[in-house]
N, C-alpha and C positions, 0 to 999 in steps of 0.2 A: 145298536146291533153288535153282537159279540160272537167270536169264533167259539164253538163248543167242542169240535172234534175234527181231526184230520185222518182220512181213510185212504189206504192205498189199494189199488187193483192191478195185479201183475198177471200178464198172460203170455204164453208162447205164441209168437207171431211169425215163425218161420215155416218153411215147407215141412213135409213129413220128415222128422229127424231120424237119424240112425241111432241104434241102441247106444253106440259109444259116446254120444253127446251127454247122455244122462249118467253113464257109468264111468267114463274116462274122457272128459272134455278136452284135456290137454293133448290127447292122442288123436283127436278127430281132425281130419282134413276135409277140405271141400268148401263149399260156399259159406261165407259168414252168415248169409241169410238163414241157413238152417238153424242157427242158434240165436236168432233174434228174439228179443222180448219187447213188449210194450208195457210201460208203467203209467197208469192213470192215477190221478190224485183227486179226491173229493174233499172240499173244505165245507164243513157244516156250520150253520149259524143258528142262534136262538130265534131268528126271525123266520126260520123255515126255508131260507134261501140257501141253496147248495151250489158251490162253484166247482167247476171241473177244469183240470189241467192235465198236462202230460210231461213226463220226464224222459230224457234219453241220456246217453253217456254212461253205459253199463248199468242198465235198469235194476238188475238183482241187487247190486250194491247200493245204488241210489235209494232203493226202497228203505233200506236200513237208515240212511241219512235223513230221509223224510220223517221217519218215525222218531228219530232222535231230535229233530227240530220241532216237532209238534207241540211239546209242552211249553215252548217259548211263545207260542202263538195263541193257545187256548186262553180265552178271556180277553183277547185284544179285539179292537175294532177293525174289521177286515177292509174298511174303505181307506184306511191310512196306509196305502200300499208302499210308498217310498220309505216310510218309517219302519214298517215291518221287514222290508228288504234289508235295510241297514241293521236291524236287530239280528236277523239271521246271519248276515255277513260277519258281523262283529263276534257272534257266538262261535263261529267256526275258525276264526283267525288263529286261535291258540293251537290248532292242529297243523299249522303250516300254511303256505301259500295256497290259495284256492284254485282247484282244477275243475275239470268237467264233472266230477262226481258231486262235489259240493254245489257247483253252479247248477247241475242237473236237478238236484233236490230243490233248490230255491226256484228253479224254473217252473216246475209243476205247481208249486204252491203259489207263486206269483201269478201264473196264468189263471189259476182258480180264483185268486183275489180280484183280478180284472173282470172275470166272469160274474162274480158276485156283485161288483159295483155296477156293471152294466144292467144286470137283472134288477137290482134295487132301484135304479134310476129309470128303468124301462127303455134303455137305449143300447144300441150295439157298441161293442168295444171300439170300433173305428171312430165312432162319434166322440168318445172320450179322448181319443188321440188327436183330435183336431178336425175331424170330418173327412169326407171322401175327397181324394184327389182323382180317383177313377172308379168306374162302376164294375170293372172286371179285371182279373189278374191273369196275365199271360203265364202259361206253364209249359214245361218241356218234359218229354218222355225219354226212356232209355232204350237203346237198341244196340245189339252186338252184331247184327247181320243186316244185309240189305233187305231181306224179306221182312224182318221185324220192323225196320224203319218204314217200309212201304205200308205195312199194316197200320202203324201209328198215324202216319199221314192220312191214311184212309179214314181214320177216326176223327180227324180234324186237327191233329197236332201240327204245329208249324215250326217246331223247334225240337231237335233230337240231340241227346248226348250219348256218346259212346265212350268206352274206356278200356282199361286193361293194358298190360305192358307187352302183349303179344302182337307184333306186326301192326302197330296203330296207324301208320301211314297207309298201308294197304287197305285196312278196314275203312278208314275215312274216305278214301278214294272210291271204294265200292259203294258206300252209303251215299256219298254225294252224287254219284252217277245214277243211283236208284231213285233218289228223291228230287233231283234237280236243284236249281240255283235259288229257288224262292224259299227253301227251308233252311233255317239257321241250324248250324252244327256246332257242337262243343265237344271237347276231348278232356277226359279226366284221367290223370296218371296217378291214381290214388294209392298205388303200392300196398304192401311191400312186394318185391323190393323197390325202393325208390330209385330214381335215376340219379347218377352223378350230375353235377351242375353242367359240365361240358356236354354230356349226352342230352340233357334237357334242352340246352340251347340248340344243339344240332337237330333234335326232333322238332322243336318249335319252328325252326327255319324251314324244315321239310314240310311242315303243316301250313305254312303261310299261304301257299297258293289256294287253299280251300276256304280262306276268308272266314275263319271260325268266329263265333260270337265270343268265346273265351277258351283259354287253355288253362285247365284247372290242376292245381297242386302238382306242378312239374317236378318239384323236389320235395324232400322230407320237410314237414312243417317246422321242425326245429332249425332248418338251414336258412336263416334269414338272409345271410350274406349271399348265399347261392340264389335265393329268390330274386334279390336285387340284380344280380348279374343276368339272370334270365329276363327280367323285366326290361333291362337296358338293351338286351341283344336281340330280342324277338319282336317282330312287328305283328303281334296278336295280343289282344287284351288278356291279362293274366288274372286268374281268380284263385282265392284261397281263403281260409279262415274257419272251416267247419269244425276243426278239432280244438279250437280255442274257446275260451269262456270269458265273459264280462268285457266291459269297455277296456280294462287293463290288458286283457289277453289279446284283443284285436288292435290295441292302440298303435303298436309299432308298424303293423301292416298299413294302417291308414296314414299315420303322421309322416312316415317315410315314403308314402305312395309306392309301396312295393306291389300293390295290386291295382287293377282297374275295376274289379268286381269283388266286393267283400261278401263272404258266405257264412255268417254265423248260423249255427244250428238252432232252430226255433225251440228245441227241447233241452238244450244244454248250455245255452249262452248266458243264462241268468234270468230268463223270463222276458215278458213284453217290456217290463221296466228297463231292462238293459238293451233289448233290441232296438227300441226307439232312440236311445242315446247313441248306440253304435251307428244307426242310420244317420243321425244328425252330424256325428263326427265325420262320417264318410261324405256327406253332402258338402261339407266345408272344403273337402279336397277333390270334389267332382268325381267321386267314386260311386258306382252303382251298387245296389243291394240285391242279392239273389240268394235268399236263405236256403241253407241245406236242409233236406228232410229225408235223406236216403235211408235212415234207420227208424224214422218216426212213424207213428201211427196217425190216425185221422184227426185226433183232437189237436195235435201240434200243427197239422195242416190248416185247420180252422184259424188258429192263432196267427199263423203267417198271412193268411188272407186278410185278416183285419189290419195287421201292421202294414202290409203292402198297399192296402187301399188308402192309407192315411199319410204316406210319406212321398215326397216328390221324386226321390231317386230310386224308386223300385224298378228293377229290370225284368225279372222273371222268377218263377218259383219252380223248384224241382217237384215233379209228380211221379211217384212210383206206381205205374199202372200194372195191374194183374199180378202183384207180388204175393198177396195173401188172399186166399179165397174168402176169408171172413171180413176183409177190410170194409166192405160195403154193408156188412151185417152188424158190426159192433157199434156203429153210431147212426144217428139220424138227425136231420136230413143228410142225405149223401150228396156231396158236391159232384157235379157233372161237368166234364170238359166239352165245351161247345166252341167250334172254330178256334181251337187252341187256347181258350180262356176258361176260367171259372168265375161265375158271378160272385160278387161280394155278398156275404150273408147279411140279412137285414133284421134278424130276430134279436131281442135284448141279450146282452152279454156276448159270449162267443156264439151263441145260437146253436149249440150242439148238445146232444144227450147221448149217454152210453147205455148200451144193452148189457147189463151186468151178467145176465144169464149166458151170453156168448162168451164173455170173459171167463166165467167160472168153468166153462167146458174146455178151456185151453190152458191148463196149469203150466207153469214154467217148467221146462225140462233141461235147462242149461242155458248159459248165456255167453260162452266163449267157444271159439273154434279156430284151429290153426288155418289161416287163410290160404286159399289156392289149392291146387292139386298138381302132382308131379307132371301131368300131361297137358296142363292148360297153357303153357308157354310163358307164364309170367316170370319164372326163373329160367336161367340158362340151363341147357340140358345137363342132367346129372347133378344139379346143385340144389334141387328143391329141399332136400333134407337138411341143408345147411341153415335154412331160414334166415338168410342175411337180411339186414334192414335196408341196405343200399347196395346196388350191384351195377357194374359197368355192362353195357351191351356188347355181345360178340356178333359175328356175322354182320358187320357194320354196313357193308355195301348194300345189303338187302334191307336191313332194319331202317336205315335213315334215307332210303331212296325216295325222292319226291314223286 
């Protein structure tokens, strides 16, 4: 069996965009969801088997990288996944150290190769990864208000994540009161602006009474020393890693035990090939795995389900509920959350197919957006237009009150 072609399918996956996203994206403010794209990859073979994958990490740019890599793979045997991964990695090395754009391109292709291999052998990808550890995967939803949290719990969710830099302690307290003590809560301080290290420590200590499942990205991802200080000072499990790629990107977080939960993004970490290695590295350090999927579409979610089914240190999977009206239309079968879990797929390969007509009806309209809004409270009053990357908190008595 040989690869004959690699195809990309790019679609706009945000809410209804404003005109300025398409005409002047650098001037657009508001939710980054408005400018989100999904990039799917199809790897064709001469055996008639087609593999499906998904890329994230700036999809519009990643699409170009996928097309650049395609000639390296046409004519190759798609079942030799490790060799093809190394071929792609080596080919890109001349352009500098690999980031999430290059890894995102390899991710979609790699995911599709695993899909091909599973289909060729008539078995699910989780079986190729060593078989099932579990039959279903626990998931969490996102809530910014107590009302939304109660709604998700009513749908069966048993874990909720909230985020943002505006009054996080007050928000967590209100959500905890709304959902009770049997629901796990998480807090994501995803910035910008990121917290300074001291502010992250103060906030983490203020959140300790709520017994969080984890405290995510408390400082900027480049601030490894700061993350270590938070890890040492705060009695809450620390989570990070979504903005990094490959085993080398995640290595320091794992080897130095800067996190208790590692969160590689299923669409930009380097593919299932890298995700299973990251999971093994983490297992050796007693670190749990909770893949990020906040910007991903449904194919990436399928890949995460297979991976988490097959590794011992799986903790939980991020599930974006109600984010895009077409999420449940663009693929089939559609995963369903029941009692806070999604059943592990049993069809050969990844077990998912794409409705290309839905993709075609949603052409890309832009893929960048200035995050936040002057009135959302993420930045200190009057400073939103500065767009600083890290910012100290003011009104500290209120902000850090437990």
